[in-house]
C-alpha positions in Angstrom: 33.7 -80.1 22.2 30.5 -82.1 23.3 31.7 -81.7 26.7 31.9 -78.1 26.4 28.7 -77.7 24.7 27.1 -79.8 27.6 28.4 -77.5 30.1 27.2 -74.7 28.3 23.8 -76.0 28.0 23.5 -76.9 31.5 24.8 -73.6 32.5 21.8 -71.7 30.4 19.5 -74.3 31.6 20.3 -73.5 35.5 20.7 -69.4 34.7 16.7 -69.8 33.0 15.5 -71.7 36.2 17.3 -68.9 38.4 15.6 -66.3 36.5 12.0 -68.0 36.6 12.5 -68.4 40.2 13.4 -64.7 41.0 11.0 -63.2 38.2 8.0 -65.2 38.7 8.0 -67.5 41.8 9.5 -65.5 44.5 7.9 -61.9 44.2 3.9 -63.5 44.8 5.1 -65.4 47.9 7.4 -62.2 49.1 4.0 -60.0 48.3 1.8 -62.5 50.3 4.2 -62.4 53.0 4.1 -58.7 53.1 0.5 -58.5 53.1 -0.1 -60.8 56.2 2.3 -58.9 57.9 0.7 -55.5 57.3 -2.5 -57.0 58.2 -1.2 -57.8 61.6 0.8 -54.8 62.1 -2.4 -52.6 61.2 -4.3 -54.2 63.9 -1.8 -55.2 66.7 1.1 -52.9 66.1 1.9 -49.3 67.3 1.5 -46.8 64.6 4.0 -43.8 64.8 5.6 -41.1 62.2 9.2 -40.7 61.5 10.8 -37.4 60.9 13.6 -35.2 62.5 13.0 -32.1 64.6 16.3 -31.7 65.9 17.0 -28.7 63.9 15.4 -26.0 66.1 11.8 -26.8 64.7 12.6 -27.4 61.1 11.4 -30.6 60.1 13.5 -32.9 57.9 13.5 -36.7 56.8 15.1 -38.9 59.5 17.7 -41.5 58.7 17.6 -44.7 59.8 20.0 -47.8 60.1 19.6 -51.5 59.1 21.3 -52.7 62.5 20.6 -51.6 66.2 24.1 -50.8 66.6 23.7 -48.4 63.4 20.9 -47.0 65.0 22.8 -46.2 68.1 25.3 -44.4 66.0 22.5 -42.2 64.6 21.4 -41.3 68.1 24.9 -40.0 68.9 24.7 -37.9 65.4 21.4 -36.6 66.0 22.6 -35.5 69.4 25.6 -33.6 68.0 23.1 -32.2 65.4 20.9 -30.7 67.9 23.7 -29.0 70.1 25.0 -27.4 67.1 21.7 -26.0 66.2 20.9 -24.8 69.6 24.4 -23.0 69.3 23.3 -21.6 66.2 20.2 -20.5 67.7 21.7 -19.0 70.7 24.1 -16.9 68.2 27.1 -18.7 69.4 28.2 -19.9 66.2 27.1 -19.3 62.4 25.6 -21.9 60.0 28.6 -23.0 57.5 28.0 -22.8 53.5 29.6 -25.0 51.0 29.2 -25.2 47.0 27.5 -28.4 46.2 29.1 -29.5 42.7 26.5 -32.2 41.9 23.5 -30.0 42.4 25.8 -26.5 41.5 24.4 -24.8 44.4 25.5 -23.2 47.7 23.8 -25.2 50.4 24.0 -25.3 54.3 26.7 -27.7 55.7 26.9 -29.1 59.2 30.4 -30.1 60.2 29.1 -33.3 61.4 29.9 -36.3 59.5 26.9 -38.9 59.0 28.5 -42.1 60.5 26.5 -44.6 58.0 25.4 -45.0 54.5 22.4 -42.2 53.5 19.2 -43.9 54.1 16.2 -41.6 54.4 12.5 -42.3 55.5 10.1 -39.7 54.1 8.8 -36.9 56.4 5.6 -38.2 58.0 6.5 -42.0 57.0 4.0 -44.1 58.7 6.0 -46.6 60.5 4.8 -49.6 62.8 6.5 -50.8 66.1 5.5 -54.2 67.6 5.2 -52.6 70.7 5.5 -49.0 72.7 9.1 -47.8 73.0 10.2 -47.9 76.9 11.9 -45.0 78.4 15.2 -46.8 78.5 15.1 -47.5 74.8 16.9 -44.9 72.4 16.7 -47.1 69.5 13.5 -49.1 68.0 12.9 -51.4 65.1 9.9 -50.3 62.9 8.3 -52.2 59.7 7.8 -49.8 56.8 5.5 -50.8 54.0 4.7 -50.4 50.5 1.2 -51.0 49.7 1.4 -50.5 46.0 3.9 -53.2 45.2 3.4 -54.8 48.3 6.9 -55.1 49.8 8.4 -53.7 53.3 11.7 -53.4 55.1 13.1 -53.2 58.5 14.7 -50.1 60.0 16.2 -48.8 63.0 15.3 -45.3 63.8 16.3 -43.2 67.2 13.2 -42.9 69.4 13.8 -39.0 69.3 12.4 -38.9 65.7 9.4 -41.0 66.1 6.1 -39.3 66.9 2.6 -39.8 67.6 1.4 -37.9 64.7 2.4 -35.7 61.6 4.4 -32.5 62.0 2.5 -29.3 62.6 1.2 -27.7 59.2 3.1 -24.6 59.4 6.6 -26.7 59.3 5.4 -29.4 57.1 4.5 -26.8 54.4 7.7 -25.0 54.8 9.4 -28.3 54.2 7.5 -29.3 51.3 8.5 -26.0 49.8 12.0 -26.1 50.6 11.9 -29.7 49.1 10.2 -28.4 45.8 12.8 -25.7 45.2 16.0 -28.3 45.8 17.5 -29.3 42.4 16.7 -32.8 41.0 19.4 -35.3 40.7 20.3 -35.9 37.0 20.0 -39.5 35.5 23.6 -40.1 36.0 23.5 -38.9 39.5 24.8 -41.7 42.2 21.2 -41.0 43.8 19.5 -41.9 40.6 18.0 -45.8 40.1 19.0 -47.2 43.2 17.3 -50.3 44.3 14.0 -50.0 46.3 14.5 -50.9 49.8 11.0 -52.8 49.7 12.2 -55.2 47.7 13.9 -55.8 44.3 10.4 -56.4 42.5 9.4 -52.9 43.9 11.9 -51.1 41.3 
């Protein structure tokens, strides 16, 4: 009995130590590292903006991957999307519609499956590159910062979705209008309450 109590007590102690480290010690260290990296990025890195213009001048949020190979899969996906909308624009095919049960609304659906888990950057998200992309590169690694909670993450983005400036006002305002009209996910939606990509302490 005493042995069980001793094991239980040790388990509680180790759990408490782990929670203290995760909750109080690690966040300041990670935030300090993020601040130092941000200072370096703002002075030495290339600043660009991430968004997708493959849909015939309709701006959208860009997908990103967590690895270079995933980024290369996204390159092929965006090439297919571009070809699809080019045919739509030429009148060769029509946009497909489907009924979304989650949002209870009819939405346009592209007959092109996304090859990776959905990870988006906001339209016009400011990203930092260690160097200018070369003509040979189709995917680049970027750093994305949250200066409110001082977190960051790395992402691999197709070069076609990186731009030197924000999208033109005309299509950006159209995007904001469409985004405001979209149904908002409910609390029980699988899209609600996901961990922050910037770090667990940013949730």
